[in-house]
LOKOLKOL-694508 format. One record per residue (C-alpha): residue number from 0; residue in three letters; chain; x, y, z. Coordinates in Angstrom, 3 decimals. Last residue first. Layout:
# LOKOLKOL-694508
n:NUM res:ALA chain:A c1:X c2:Y c3:Z
...
This chain:
# LOKOLKOL-694508
n:283 res:UNK chain:A c1:-4.804 c2:11.024 c3:16.628
n:282 res:UNK chain:A c1:-6.703 c2:12.781 c3:13.621
n:281 res:UNK chain:A c1:-8.355 c2:10.356 c3:11.677
n:280 res:UNK chain:A c1:-5.734 c2:9.542 c3:8.139
n:279 res:UNK chain:A c1:-6.222 c2:11.356 c3:4.930
n:278 res:UNK chain:A c1:-7.054 c2:9.243 c3:2.335
n:277 res:UNK chain:A c1:-6.258 c2:10.601 c3:-1.567
n:276 res:UNK chain:A c1:-7.802 c2:10.556 c3:-4.495
n:275 res:UNK chain:A c1:-4.965 c2:10.893 c3:-7.185
n:274 res:UNK chain:A c1:-7.707 c2:9.061 c3:-10.099
n:273 res:UNK chain:A c1:-11.059 c2:8.932 c3:-9.048
n:272 res:UNK chain:A c1:-12.277 c2:11.526 c3:-11.539
n:271 res:UNK chain:A c1:-10.756 c2:9.205 c3:-14.821
n:270 res:UNK chain:A c1:-12.773 c2:6.659 c3:-13.798
n:269 res:UNK chain:A c1:-10.625 c2:4.456 c3:-16.778
n:268 res:UNK chain:A c1:-12.829 c2:2.861 c3:-19.131
n:267 res:UNK chain:A c1:-12.471 c2:3.362 c3:-21.885
n:266 res:UNK chain:A c1:-8.531 c2:5.032 c3:-22.661
n:265 res:UNK chain:A c1:-7.056 c2:2.448 c3:-20.271
n:264 res:UNK chain:A c1:-9.697 c2:-0.697 c3:-20.526
n:263 res:UNK chain:A c1:-7.468 c2:-2.144 c3:-23.488
n:262 res:UNK chain:A c1:-4.819 c2:-1.669 c3:-21.261
n:261 res:UNK chain:A c1:-6.429 c2:-3.211 c3:-17.884
n:260 res:UNK chain:A c1:-7.703 c2:-6.717 c3:-19.957
n:259 res:UNK chain:A c1:-4.132 c2:-7.178 c3:-21.488
n:258 res:UNK chain:A c1:-2.764 c2:-7.092 c3:-17.261
n:257 res:UNK chain:A c1:-5.918 c2:-9.645 c3:-16.923
n:256 res:UNK chain:A c1:-5.285 c2:-11.707 c3:-19.706
n:255 res:UNK chain:A c1:-1.697 c2:-12.788 c3:-17.981
n:254 res:UNK chain:A c1:-2.894 c2:-12.897 c3:-14.694
n:253 res:UNK chain:A c1:-5.524 c2:-15.004 c3:-15.677
n:252 res:UNK chain:A c1:-9.199 c2:-13.166 c3:-15.679
n:251 res:UNK chain:A c1:-11.759 c2:-15.325 c3:-13.806
n:250 res:UNK chain:A c1:-11.854 c2:-13.241 c3:-10.516
n:249 res:UNK chain:A c1:-10.697 c2:-10.003 c3:-12.126
n:248 res:UNK chain:A c1:-14.196 c2:-9.507 c3:-14.633
n:247 res:UNK chain:A c1:-15.935 c2:-11.446 c3:-12.171
n:246 res:UNK chain:A c1:-15.630 c2:-8.195 c3:-9.249
n:245 res:UNK chain:A c1:-16.783 c2:-5.805 c3:-12.221
n:244 res:UNK chain:A c1:-14.475 c2:-3.591 c3:-13.712
n:243 res:UNK chain:A c1:-14.681 c2:0.304 c3:-14.038
n:242 res:UNK chain:A c1:-11.062 c2:1.184 c3:-13.995
n:241 res:UNK chain:A c1:-8.854 c2:2.632 c3:-11.357
n:240 res:UNK chain:A c1:-5.285 c2:4.098 c3:-11.270
n:239 res:UNK chain:A c1:-3.679 c2:6.353 c3:-9.149
n:238 res:UNK chain:A c1:-5.642 c2:6.031 c3:-5.760
n:237 res:UNK chain:A c1:-3.708 c2:7.653 c3:-2.795
n:236 res:UNK chain:A c1:-2.287 c2:6.075 c3:0.543
n:235 res:UNK chain:A c1:-4.366 c2:3.042 c3:1.704
n:234 res:UNK chain:A c1:-2.422 c2:1.639 c3:4.966
n:233 res:UNK chain:A c1:0.817 c2:-0.670 c3:5.523
n:232 res:UNK chain:A c1:1.676 c2:-4.069 c3:5.631
n:231 res:UNK chain:A c1:-0.186 c2:-4.971 c3:8.673
n:230 res:UNK chain:A c1:0.499 c2:-8.721 c3:9.076
n:229 res:UNK chain:A c1:2.895 c2:-8.425 c3:12.409
n:228 res:UNK chain:A c1:-0.396 c2:-6.428 c3:13.961
n:227 res:UNK chain:A c1:-2.529 c2:-9.165 c3:13.824
n:226 res:UNK chain:A c1:-5.697 c2:-8.900 c3:12.629
n:225 res:UNK chain:A c1:-8.080 c2:-10.147 c3:15.168
n:224 res:UNK chain:A c1:-11.050 c2:-12.374 c3:13.647
n:223 res:UNK chain:A c1:-12.260 c2:-14.046 c3:10.531
n:222 res:UNK chain:A c1:-15.767 c2:-13.733 c3:10.057
n:221 res:UNK chain:A c1:-16.582 c2:-10.570 c3:12.644
n:220 res:UNK chain:A c1:-12.896 c2:-9.488 c3:11.515
n:219 res:UNK chain:A c1:-14.309 c2:-9.137 c3:7.769
n:218 res:UNK chain:A c1:-15.997 c2:-10.641 c3:5.075
n:217 res:UNK chain:A c1:-17.864 c2:-8.019 c3:3.733
n:216 res:UNK chain:A c1:-21.217 c2:-7.533 c3:1.881
n:215 res:UNK chain:A c1:-23.723 c2:-6.102 c3:4.328
n:214 res:UNK chain:A c1:-20.847 c2:-3.726 c3:5.772
n:213 res:UNK chain:A c1:-19.860 c2:-1.912 c3:3.016
n:212 res:UNK chain:A c1:-17.358 c2:0.243 c3:4.648
n:211 res:UNK chain:A c1:-15.271 c2:-3.244 c3:5.602
n:210 res:UNK chain:A c1:-14.438 c2:-4.084 c3:8.912
n:209 res:UNK chain:A c1:-11.153 c2:-4.521 c3:11.315
n:208 res:UNK chain:A c1:-11.032 c2:-5.505 c3:14.594
n:207 res:UNK chain:A c1:-6.727 c2:-4.800 c3:15.387
n:206 res:UNK chain:A c1:-4.168 c2:-6.900 c3:17.907
n:205 res:UNK chain:A c1:-1.105 c2:-6.823 c3:19.396
n:204 res:UNK chain:A c1:-2.875 c2:-6.926 c3:22.882
n:203 res:UNK chain:A c1:-6.287 c2:-8.468 c3:22.794
n:202 res:UNK chain:A c1:-9.726 c2:-7.011 c3:21.496
n:201 res:UNK chain:A c1:-12.047 c2:-7.298 c3:23.340
n:200 res:UNK chain:A c1:-15.330 c2:-8.487 c3:22.090
n:199 res:UNK chain:A c1:-18.854 c2:-6.546 c3:24.450
n:198 res:UNK chain:A c1:-21.523 c2:-9.045 c3:25.869
n:197 res:UNK chain:A c1:-21.622 c2:-7.265 c3:28.893
n:196 res:UNK chain:A c1:-19.621 c2:-10.241 c3:30.669
n:195 res:UNK chain:A c1:-16.574 c2:-9.765 c3:28.493
n:194 res:UNK chain:A c1:-16.190 c2:-11.639 c3:24.775
n:193 res:UNK chain:A c1:-13.120 c2:-12.851 c3:23.592
n:192 res:UNK chain:A c1:-13.706 c2:-16.358 c3:24.671
n:191 res:UNK chain:A c1:-16.828 c2:-17.051 c3:23.136
n:190 res:UNK chain:A c1:-15.302 c2:-16.074 c3:20.178
n:189 res:UNK chain:A c1:-12.313 c2:-18.680 c3:20.095
n:188 res:UNK chain:A c1:-14.613 c2:-21.405 c3:18.570
n:187 res:UNK chain:A c1:-15.912 c2:-19.013 c3:15.593
n:186 res:UNK chain:A c1:-12.021 c2:-18.278 c3:15.202
n:185 res:UNK chain:A c1:-10.925 c2:-21.526 c3:14.744
n:184 res:UNK chain:A c1:-14.337 c2:-22.642 c3:12.142
n:183 res:UNK chain:A c1:-12.998 c2:-19.645 c3:9.674
n:182 res:UNK chain:A c1:-11.006 c2:-22.232 c3:7.464
n:181 res:UNK chain:A c1:-13.939 c2:-24.216 c3:6.742
n:180 res:UNK chain:A c1:-15.136 c2:-20.984 c3:4.750
n:179 res:UNK chain:A c1:-17.980 c2:-21.943 c3:2.027
n:178 res:UNK chain:A c1:-19.251 c2:-25.243 c3:5.084
n:177 res:UNK chain:A c1:-18.372 c2:-22.180 c3:8.229
n:176 res:UNK chain:A c1:-21.291 c2:-19.766 c3:6.702
n:175 res:UNK chain:A c1:-23.709 c2:-22.399 c3:7.573
n:174 res:UNK chain:A c1:-22.751 c2:-22.790 c3:11.485
n:173 res:UNK chain:A c1:-23.302 c2:-18.892 c3:11.508
n:172 res:UNK chain:A c1:-21.286 c2:-17.576 c3:15.007
n:171 res:UNK chain:A c1:-23.900 c2:-17.028 c3:17.969
n:170 res:UNK chain:A c1:-23.496 c2:-13.624 c3:18.701
n:169 res:UNK chain:A c1:-20.925 c2:-10.495 c3:18.795
n:168 res:UNK chain:A c1:-21.917 c2:-8.361 c3:16.858
n:167 res:UNK chain:A c1:-25.951 c2:-7.379 c3:16.327
n:166 res:UNK chain:A c1:-25.714 c2:-6.332 c3:12.562
n:165 res:UNK chain:A c1:-23.984 c2:-9.428 c3:10.887
n:164 res:UNK chain:A c1:-24.497 c2:-12.125 c3:13.310
n:163 res:UNK chain:A c1:-28.675 c2:-11.415 c3:13.873
n:162 res:UNK chain:A c1:-29.308 c2:-10.514 c3:10.560
n:161 res:UNK chain:A c1:-30.834 c2:-6.892 c3:9.526
n:160 res:UNK chain:A c1:-33.065 c2:-6.604 c3:6.317
n:159 res:UNK chain:A c1:-32.816 c2:-3.907 c3:4.253
n:158 res:UNK chain:A c1:-29.480 c2:-4.436 c3:2.527
n:157 res:UNK chain:A c1:-27.323 c2:-2.142 c3:0.640
n:156 res:UNK chain:A c1:-25.717 c2:-0.238 c3:4.687
n:155 res:UNK chain:A c1:-22.816 c2:1.474 c3:3.873
n:154 res:UNK chain:A c1:-20.247 c2:2.826 c3:6.087
n:153 res:UNK chain:A c1:-18.255 c2:6.231 c3:5.656
n:152 res:UNK chain:A c1:-20.039 c2:8.636 c3:7.725
n:151 res:UNK chain:A c1:-19.331 c2:6.517 c3:10.611
n:150 res:UNK chain:A c1:-19.625 c2:8.381 c3:13.994
n:149 res:UNK chain:A c1:-19.206 c2:5.791 c3:16.715
n:148 res:UNK chain:A c1:-21.668 c2:5.045 c3:19.783
n:147 res:UNK chain:A c1:-19.800 c2:5.025 c3:22.717
n:146 res:UNK chain:A c1:-18.895 c2:2.222 c3:25.732
n:145 res:UNK chain:A c1:-15.794 c2:1.094 c3:24.668
n:144 res:UNK chain:A c1:-16.343 c2:0.862 c3:20.751
n:143 res:UNK chain:A c1:-19.946 c2:1.093 c3:19.902
n:142 res:UNK chain:A c1:-21.093 c2:0.052 c3:15.543
n:141 res:UNK chain:A c1:-24.318 c2:0.574 c3:14.958
n:140 res:UNK chain:A c1:-25.141 c2:-1.598 c3:12.686
n:139 res:UNK chain:A c1:-28.485 c2:-2.896 c3:15.462
n:138 res:UNK chain:A c1:-25.985 c2:-3.025 c3:18.438
n:137 res:UNK chain:A c1:-22.694 c2:-4.012 c3:17.430
n:136 res:UNK chain:A c1:-19.902 c2:-4.351 c3:20.317
n:135 res:UNK chain:A c1:-16.993 c2:-3.857 c3:20.733
n:134 res:UNK chain:A c1:-14.007 c2:-3.446 c3:24.024
n:133 res:UNK chain:A c1:-10.960 c2:-2.107 c3:22.320
n:132 res:UNK chain:A c1:-7.406 c2:-3.156 c3:24.318
n:131 res:UNK chain:A c1:-5.545 c2:-3.782 c3:20.901
n:130 res:UNK chain:A c1:-7.556 c2:-1.247 c3:18.566
n:129 res:UNK chain:A c1:-10.503 c2:-2.040 c3:17.003
n:128 res:UNK chain:A c1:-12.392 c2:-0.346 c3:13.977
n:127 res:UNK chain:A c1:-9.472 c2:-0.344 c3:11.095
n:126 res:UNK chain:A c1:-10.658 c2:0.273 c3:7.925
n:125 res:UNK chain:A c1:-10.400 c2:-3.146 c3:5.258
n:124 res:UNK chain:A c1:-8.030 c2:-4.257 c3:2.819
n:123 res:UNK chain:A c1:-6.878 c2:-7.267 c3:2.211
n:122 res:UNK chain:A c1:-3.695 c2:-8.615 c3:0.513
n:121 res:UNK chain:A c1:-3.292 c2:-12.533 c3:0.369
n:120 res:UNK chain:A c1:-6.690 c2:-14.209 c3:-0.281
n:119 res:UNK chain:A c1:-5.228 c2:-17.865 c3:-0.756
n:118 res:UNK chain:A c1:-3.828 c2:-17.681 c3:2.467
n:117 res:UNK chain:A c1:-6.949 c2:-17.257 c3:4.172
n:116 res:UNK chain:A c1:-7.013 c2:-17.105 c3:8.239
n:115 res:UNK chain:A c1:-5.145 c2:-14.343 c3:8.750
n:114 res:UNK chain:A c1:-5.302 c2:-12.297 c3:5.521
n:113 res:UNK chain:A c1:-2.158 c2:-10.088 c3:4.531
n:112 res:UNK chain:A c1:-2.568 c2:-6.614 c3:5.142
n:111 res:UNK chain:A c1:-3.491 c2:-2.732 c3:3.728
n:110 res:UNK chain:A c1:-5.350 c2:-0.993 c3:6.189
n:109 res:UNK chain:A c1:-7.758 c2:2.066 c3:5.707
n:108 res:UNK chain:A c1:-7.016 c2:4.012 c3:8.786
n:107 res:UNK chain:A c1:-10.314 c2:4.701 c3:11.051
n:106 res:UNK chain:A c1:-9.008 c2:3.299 c3:14.941
n:105 res:UNK chain:A c1:-5.224 c2:4.419 c3:14.616
n:104 res:UNK chain:A c1:-2.404 c2:2.430 c3:13.723
n:103 res:UNK chain:A c1:1.235 c2:4.293 c3:16.066
n:102 res:UNK chain:A c1:3.098 c2:6.627 c3:13.406
n:101 res:UNK chain:A c1:6.713 c2:6.781 c3:11.538
n:100 res:UNK chain:A c1:7.029 c2:9.923 c3:9.389
n:99 res:UNK chain:A c1:10.879 c2:8.623 c3:8.378
n:98 res:UNK chain:A c1:13.429 c2:11.479 c3:9.676
n:97 res:UNK chain:A c1:13.739 c2:10.744 c3:13.280
n:96 res:UNK chain:A c1:13.783 c2:7.538 c3:13.218
n:95 res:UNK chain:A c1:16.308 c2:6.693 c3:10.372
n:94 res:UNK chain:A c1:19.002 c2:6.140 c3:12.647
n:93 res:UNK chain:A c1:16.831 c2:4.263 c3:15.530
n:92 res:UNK chain:A c1:14.919 c2:2.495 c3:13.261
n:91 res:UNK chain:A c1:10.852 c2:2.344 c3:14.007
n:90 res:UNK chain:A c1:9.085 c2:-0.319 c3:13.074
n:89 res:UNK chain:A c1:7.212 c2:-0.829 c3:9.647
n:88 res:UNK chain:A c1:3.403 c2:1.214 c3:10.352
n:87 res:UNK chain:A c1:4.415 c2:5.028 c3:8.189
n:86 res:UNK chain:A c1:6.708 c2:3.142 c3:5.762
n:85 res:UNK chain:A c1:4.575 c2:0.791 c3:3.492
n:84 res:UNK chain:A c1:2.265 c2:3.218 c3:2.016
n:83 res:UNK chain:A c1:-0.096 c2:1.470 c3:-0.037
n:82 res:UNK chain:A c1:-1.130 c2:2.726 c3:-3.378
n:81 res:UNK chain:A c1:-4.356 c2:2.308 c3:-4.501
n:80 res:UNK chain:A c1:-5.795 c2:0.690 c3:-7.886
n:79 res:UNK chain:A c1:-9.346 c2:0.985 c3:-7.847
n:78 res:UNK chain:A c1:-10.696 c2:-1.660 c3:-10.195
n:77 res:UNK chain:A c1:-13.530 c2:-2.799 c3:-7.619
n:76 res:UNK chain:A c1:-14.482 c2:0.812 c3:-5.648
n:75 res:UNK chain:A c1:-12.880 c2:1.836 c3:-2.776
n:74 res:UNK chain:A c1:-14.600 c2:4.603 c3:0.007
n:73 res:UNK chain:A c1:-18.269 c2:3.268 c3:-1.151
n:72 res:UNK chain:A c1:-17.049 c2:0.218 c3:-1.570
n:71 res:UNK chain:A c1:-14.921 c2:-1.093 c3:0.928
n:70 res:UNK chain:A c1:-16.437 c2:-4.515 c3:0.679
n:69 res:UNK chain:A c1:-16.850 c2:-4.658 c3:-3.169
n:68 res:UNK chain:A c1:-13.923 c2:-7.075 c3:-4.457
n:67 res:UNK chain:A c1:-10.765 c2:-7.262 c3:-5.947
n:66 res:UNK chain:A c1:-9.479 c2:-4.083 c3:-5.012
n:65 res:UNK chain:A c1:-6.173 c2:-4.005 c3:-6.323
n:64 res:UNK chain:A c1:-2.630 c2:-3.028 c3:-4.819
n:63 res:UNK chain:A c1:0.643 c2:-1.041 c3:-5.458
n:62 res:UNK chain:A c1:3.621 c2:-0.885 c3:-3.085
n:61 res:UNK chain:A c1:4.425 c2:2.206 c3:-1.635
n:60 res:UNK chain:A c1:8.010 c2:3.181 c3:0.334
n:59 res:UNK chain:A c1:10.441 c2:-0.304 c3:0.342
n:58 res:UNK chain:A c1:9.746 c2:-2.107 c3:-2.367
n:57 res:UNK chain:A c1:7.450 c2:-0.040 c3:-4.361
n:56 res:UNK chain:A c1:9.634 c2:3.098 c3:-4.179
n:55 res:UNK chain:A c1:13.167 c2:1.067 c3:-4.807
n:54 res:UNK chain:A c1:11.322 c2:-0.617 c3:-7.704
n:53 res:UNK chain:A c1:10.819 c2:2.573 c3:-9.202
n:52 res:UNK chain:A c1:13.965 c2:4.021 c3:-8.329
n:51 res:UNK chain:A c1:15.612 c2:1.442 c3:-9.759
n:50 res:UNK chain:A c1:13.577 c2:1.336 c3:-12.735
n:49 res:UNK chain:A c1:14.118 c2:5.138 c3:-13.307
n:48 res:UNK chain:A c1:18.268 c2:4.708 c3:-13.268
n:47 res:UNK chain:A c1:17.896 c2:1.985 c3:-15.841
n:46 res:UNK chain:A c1:16.123 c2:4.087 c3:-17.831
n:45 res:UNK chain:A c1:18.356 c2:6.868 c3:-17.565
n:44 res:UNK chain:A c1:21.002 c2:5.177 c3:-18.141
n:43 res:UNK chain:A c1:19.360 c2:3.967 c3:-21.171
n:42 res:UNK chain:A c1:18.536 c2:7.279 c3:-22.798
n:41 res:UNK chain:A c1:22.224 c2:8.181 c3:-21.985
n:40 res:UNK chain:A c1:23.844 c2:5.035 c3:-23.856
n:39 res:UNK chain:A c1:20.992 c2:5.726 c3:-26.815
n:38 res:UNK chain:A c1:21.840 c2:9.183 c3:-27.246
n:37 res:UNK chain:A c1:25.610 c2:8.732 c3:-27.726
n:36 res:UNK chain:A c1:28.316 c2:10.124 c3:-25.271
n:35 res:UNK chain:A c1:30.426 c2:12.681 c3:-26.605
n:34 res:UNK chain:A c1:33.475 c2:12.073 c3:-29.276
n:33 res:UNK chain:A c1:36.022 c2:14.167 c3:-27.872
n:32 res:UNK chain:A c1:37.238 c2:17.788 c3:-29.000
n:31 res:UNK chain:A c1:39.710 c2:19.122 c3:-27.138
n:30 res:UNK chain:A c1:37.716 c2:19.980 c3:-24.107
n:29 res:UNK chain:A c1:35.681 c2:16.079 c3:-24.025
n:28 res:UNK chain:A c1:39.505 c2:15.191 c3:-23.339
n:27 res:UNK chain:A c1:41.219 c2:13.073 c3:-25.446
n:26 res:UNK chain:A c1:42.885 c2:10.043 c3:-24.733
n:25 res:UNK chain:A c1:46.502 c2:9.394 c3:-25.278
n:24 res:UNK chain:A c1:47.572 c2:6.333 c3:-27.849
n:23 res:UNK chain:A c1:50.211 c2:9.007 c3:-29.356
n:22 res:UNK chain:A c1:51.143 c2:11.919 c3:-27.576
n:21 res:UNK chain:A c1:49.506 c2:14.834 c3:-28.557
n:20 res:UNK chain:A c1:51.576 c2:17.167 c3:-30.154
n:19 res:UNK chain:A c1:51.855 c2:20.794 c3:-28.538
n:18 res:UNK chain:A c1:49.429 c2:23.798 c3:-30.408
n:17 res:UNK chain:A c1:50.312 c2:27.350 c3:-28.130
n:16 res:UNK chain:A c1:53.415 c2:26.612 c3:-27.250
n:15 res:UNK chain:A c1:55.118 c2:26.358 c3:-24.003
n:14 res:UNK chain:A c1:56.882 c2:28.934 c3:-22.589
n:13 res:UNK chain:A c1:60.702 c2:28.546 c3:-21.821
n:12 res:UNK chain:A c1:61.608 c2:28.403 c3:-18.236
n:11 res:UNK chain:A c1:62.713 c2:31.482 c3:-16.600
n:10 res:UNK chain:A c1:65.642 c2:31.254 c3:-14.724
n:9 res:UNK chain:A c1:67.351 c2:34.333 c3:-17.215
n:8 res:UNK chain:A c1:69.994 c2:31.434 c3:-17.636
n:7 res:UNK chain:A c1:66.874 c2:29.095 c3:-19.049
n:6 res:UNK chain:A c1:65.599 c2:31.757 c3:-20.982
n:5 res:UNK chain:A c1:69.068 c2:32.584 c3:-22.707
n:4 res:UNK chain:A c1:69.400 c2:28.961 c3:-23.321
n:3 res:UNK chain:A c1:65.369 c2:28.946 c3:-25.009
n:2 res:UNK chain:A c1:66.910 c2:32.197 c3:-26.270
n:1 res:UNK chain:A c1:69.470 c2:30.253 c3:-28.528
n:0 res:UNK chain:A c1:67.533 c2:27.087 c3:-29.367
């Protein structure tokens, strides 16, 4: 006590002891040997963060789809599962516009969109052939846009016969198609009003004309009409998984059984050579 009083008289506070007793109920710090966070809590937190980031990615940035038909062969095969870029065609915002890769739709883009005439076939994948204002004509399977033939190294013709409407378009709509697809009748009635004096189909403002790469086996804009701009979700970006499925294996499955079949097919029917295949955009 005498030494402490002496230190106070000299203007100095007494030195703290190296070991001070902790007040009852005071929390321990990590530096003084507090208990570490348990491993399961760290793992759980990591899983939650990962799930949140994945949901954000698949909701706002990219969305996964499955190809159920042969209409885009050989670019996209039945069982391919591509991610769609949801950002590129989204309406630009003032504060994010300079940061995100917004772009206009180009001829040749592979787009994912909501079917304009058939709600049961919700998501569709086709290649953009006509932009708003374009004049389209197909002569013996060769596509002309604005008076010039397109160079289409991606297209396939797997049938030997040439059909009037399918391969020489536009023409009289095949009425026999309206029996299995009565929802296409509005397009059959609208089609003649969209043809100019040169026999070309004119794409209206705010709409696009899409076709499958497998031209002989594709129900596309020739059969059900134009694609409204607001129906377009994004563009095919990359294949993250591809399973060697047949069309009936997808069409006949219930959602639950399809997941089971996917898991069973993982090690044996995955097309490993198609994983991470990308789809570069055509030049602007």
